[in-house]
N, C-alpha and C positions, 0 to 999 in steps of 0.2 A: 504494500500500500504506500502511496505517496500523496503528499498534500498538494496536488497540482490541479485538482478538480476546481472549476470555476464556482465561486460563491454566488448563490442566487441573488438577484436584485432585491433590495429591501426598501424600495420607494413606497411600496404599499403599506409599510408599517404605520404610516400616519392614519390610514383607515383602521388598521389593527388596533391602534391605541384607543379609538372610539369604541370599537366592538368590545374591548375588554371591560368596559364599564358594566356590562350585564352578563358576562360569560366567565367561565373558569375552566381549568383543566381537570377538575375532579369534583365529586359530589360532596355535599355537606356531611360531616361525620355523624354517626349515630351511636348513642350510648357510650360516648367517650372515646370511641375508636375513630381513627383518622386514616384515610388512604390518600396518599399523594402520588403523583406521577412524575417520572423523570425521563426526559427524552435526551438521548446522547448519541454522539458519534465516537467519543473518545475510546470506547472499549471495542469498537468494531475491528475485526481482523485479527483476533487472537487473544483479546483481554476480557472477553465476556465473563469468564469464570472469576477473574480477578475482581471485576466490578461486583459480581454477585456476592463475593466474600465480604466486601465492604458493606453492601446493603444488609447482609445477614447480621453482621456485627452491629450495625446501627439499630436494626429492629430489636435485637437482643437487649441493647442498652436503653431502648426507648419503647417500652411496652405500650401497645395501643396505637402505634404508628406503623402502617404498612406502606412499603414503597413498591409501586409498579414501574418496571423498567421497560423502556422501548429503545432499542438500539438500531441505528441505521448506518449504512456505509457513508463515509465522508462525502462521496460524490453525490449522494441523494439527500443528505441531511438538511442542507440549508433551503432547498426548494420545498421540502416538507414543512420545515419550520415556518417559512414564509406563509405557506398556505394555512397552517394552524393559527398563526398570529392574526392573519387577515380574517379568519373565521371565528376567532375568539375561542379556539379549542386547544390552545397551547398547553403543554404540560405545566404543572406547578413549578417545576425546576427544569431548566434546559441549558444545554451547552451553548456557548458562544465563543468567538475568537476575538482577539484584540482588534483585528482589522475592521470588524463590524460593530464593536461596542458603541462607538459614538453615535452611530445612526440609530441603534436600538434605544439607547438612553434618550436621545432627543425625541424619539417617537412616542415615548411614554409607556413602552411595553415591559419595562423593568421596574420592579418594586424597590424603593429605597430600603437598604438593609441597616436599620438602626439597631444599636445595642450589640453589634458584632465586635469581638475583640480582634481588631485587625493587626495588633502587634505581633501575632504569631506568624504573619506572612512577611516575606521579603518586601521591604518598603517600596521598591520600584515597581513590583508587580501589583501590589494592592493599590498603589496610586494610579496605575494604568486604568483601573476600573472604578475610579471615583470621579465625580463631577461636583465642583464647588464644595469639596470637603466631605461629600456623602458617597458612600459605597453603593453602587447599583449592581455589582456582581462581585464574586469572590474568585480569585485566581485558583485554578484547580491543578495546573501543571505548567511546566515549561520544558521546552526541548529545543534541540538544534539539529542541524544537518551536518553530517560528517562524510568522509569517504570510506565506504566499506571496501574491503578487498579480499579476494580468494587467495589465501596463502598457498594452497595446493597448485593453482595455476601459475603463480609467480615462481614457485620452486621448480616446476616442470620446465619453465622457460629460462631458468637460471637468472632471474631478475631480482634485484633488491626490492624490498617492500617499500611502499610509500612512506614518506616521513613528513613532518611538519614543515620542512624546508622546501618541499616540492612546489614547482610552479606549473602553470598550464603546459608549458613546453615539456616538462618531465612527464606529466600525465599523458600527453599526446604520444610521446615516444614509446612509453610502455604499452599504451593501448594498441598501437599499431603492431607491436611485436606479439601481443597476446591475442589478437583477433585471428580467428580461423573460421570465416563465414561458411565455408563448405562443410565444416563439422558442426556448425551451429553454435560456435563459441565466439563470444564478443568481448572486446577489450574494455568497453566502457558503456555506461548508461547514465544519461542525465536528461530528464524530461525537457522538451522544448516548450517552455511555458513562461508565463508571467513570473511565477514564483522563482524560477531559476534565473530569469533574465535580470530582474532588479538586483539580485545578488551578484550576478556576474558583472553588471555595470560597476558596482562598488569595488569588486575585485580588480577591475581594470583601472580604478582610480577616478571613476566618474560619478555622476549623480543621476538617479532616475528622474527626480523632480528637483528643481533648483530651490534655493532658500526662499524665493518669493513665490513659490508654488507653480512655476511654469515647467513645461516639458524640458528635461535635461538630458534625456537618453539619446536624442538624435544628435550625436556628437561623435568624435573619433573614439572615445571610450565606449560609447554605446554600440558603435559599429563593430569594435573589437569583440565586445561581449556577444553580440548576436552572431558574429562569424564563428566564434568559439563554439557556440551551441549548435547551430545548424550544420556546421562542418562535420560534426560527428555522425550525422544521420547517413546511414548507408555505407559508411567507411569503417568506423570503429564501434558503432552501435546500430541496432536494427532500425529500419524505417517504420513509418506508421503502417504501411502495408504489410510489414512483417510482424506486426503485433504491438509495436511500441505505442504506449499510451493507453492501451486497454487495461481495465482494472486488474491489478495484481500481476500483470505481465512481468514487471521488473523483479518483484520479490520471488516469483516462481523461478525465473531464469537464474537468479543468484543462488537460491536454495538448491537448484538442480545442478549446480556446478558448471553452468554454461556462461557465467559472467564474471569477468576478472575484477572490474571496479564498478562501483555503484554509488551514486550520489543520493543518499536517502537519510531519513531521520532516525534518531536514537529510539524512537517508538517501535522500531523493527527488531530491537534486541530480543524481546520475548518470543517473537514469532520464529526467530532463527535459532533458538536455543537447542532444538532437536535436529537441525539441519546436518546432514552427513558430510559436511565439508569443514575444512579448517579456515577460519576467517578472523579478521581483526579490523581495526579502524585507524584512521589518521585524520588530522585536521585537513579540511578541504584545501587543495592547492589554490593559489591566487595568481594573478598576473603581476600587477605592480604592488599588490598588497593582499593580505588575507581579509576575508569578509564572510563570516558564516551566518547562515540564516537562523534567526532566533524566533521561535514560535511560542505563543502563550495562549492557553485556553482558560476559560472561566465558566462558572455557572451563575445563571441569573434566576431570580424568583419572579414568576409572572406577576405583573401588576394586577391581574384579574383573579388570582388565586383566592379561594375561600379559606385556605388553611395556611396563611402566611407564617405563623409561628412554627408549625411543624415543618414547613418547606424550608424556612431559614435554618432551623436546627439541622435538617438533613444536609443543606448546602455547606454548613460549617463542618460537619462530620466528614463529608465527602472530600473536602479540600484540605483539612488540617489535622484530622485525628491520627493517633499513633497507628491505628489499624491501616489507614490509608497510606501513611508514610512507609510502614513496613511492607505492605503489599506492593506498592509501586517500586520500591528499591529492590525487593527480591525478584520481581518479575522483569525488571528493566523496562518498566512501562512509563516512559517519560520521567520527569523529576518532579517531586512535590515542591510546592512554592513556599515552604516553611522558612522561617528566619533562622532557626537553630541549625547552624552549619555542622555541629558535631553529629547530629542525627544523620547527616548525609555522607559522613566519612566511610561508612560501611559499603557504600555504593561502589567504591573503587576496588573492593575485594571480590566482587562478583564477576565470574567469568562464564562464558565468553561475553564480550571481547576482553582480551588481556589488557589492552591499552585504553581503559576507560578514562584515563587522565586526559585523553584527547577531547572528551566531552567538555571538560572545564577549560582546557586550553583554547578551545574554539570560541569560548565566551569572551576572550580577550579582545577580539576584533569581530564585531557582528554587523550585519546589515539588517536593519529593521524594515519591515514591509511598509511602503508608502500607503497612506490612508487619506482618501478624499471625501468620505461620507457617502451620500446616496449614489454617486457615480462610480463607486468602487468596483462593483461587479462588472459593469460595462467596460471600465478601463482594463480590468484584468482580461476580459474576453477579447478585447481589441488587440492587446499585445500578443496573446496566444495565437489568435487568428493570423495576424500578420507574420509572426515568426513561422507558423506552420506553412504559410504560402512560400516563404523563403526556403524552408527546408525541402519543400516539394519541387523547388526550382521554377516556380511560376512567377517569382519576383526576385530581384536582387535584394540583398540585405539592406542596401541604402534606400531602395524604393519602399521596402516594407516599413522601415523606421520612419521615413518621411510620411507615409500614409498613416501610420499609427499616430504620429504627432498631430496631423490634421484632424483625425477622428477624436482624439483625446482632449485637445485644447478646449473645445466648447464645454467639456465636463468640469473644467477646473475653475470656472467662474471668472 
């Protein structure tokens, strides 16, 4: 699984905010018992049992509260959430991402979370989900993207493993030597998408958006980034026609031992625990500098819930309880957002991968996703569409970026 699916447009949330006044995601409790609903994408793809363990522990500690869980694939989740919000049928608690927090909060679909002890979370993360000093969502996890590599394939080719000193040139040289298309073995895989592009622009020393909010990617650095991505297609990684971009194509290819290097997130550690290959990770190579993608997820409580107290209590447990911390660290299921760094030290002792230090080393130089509010989904779609055209050879990289700039500029206000 990779986080490259387009996030559904959220312009209809203004309508949803009105609908919430008379609707909720669950029915009123009877005889002291409360049932709340939780809609998520965070456990999809291998962590469903881990989430259930957290839910079971919460229900054991909170007699009378039952949690009904609905899990959707990341690619489908935000479209479904948009529909639920517009119809006033959203779950009592639901997952969101940093990129769409501002739009949700502005639309009034998130309940203010008063009385929550936010000191247990990392300050930067809890601040990301607060507006005018009030929390409207609680950080549930953070993660980043690293370079996975198949040590068996590197050993067979007699190549040294990737290190934190690698550049794009080093990655390309290794990928070319490790690719055997005839045998179905590829040297590299990096999705040709918005999420990879904004990061690559930073790695090339450029800006996706300028400080004054204008398009910055139609630049020499942006051209270098786009060329880096689309140049892999059909040479060192599969084309779209060969399956690239379809759900779970990349994770299966890597787990099957057919992929030497893979740009993906640390949320894949748990799913690869039983893979029959020897693998490890390194900090992603850069061009002029390193810039790793940093993702943050959170949970919000629906403004229309009839069970706000129970929903808030579950949101707190889900994001900061010892059960959650222990479960996430043991499973390698992203990282909990807690402030207590000593509780995270055990993370480094869990294998595979052996080089978990790369997760924290990657945090030294990060690329945060640009966020423009209601036009976010359309901006992301435009970039991915234009890069896809370039990868297919229907446009030059220069033309694709120029067209993307023309289409995105009106969204920036």
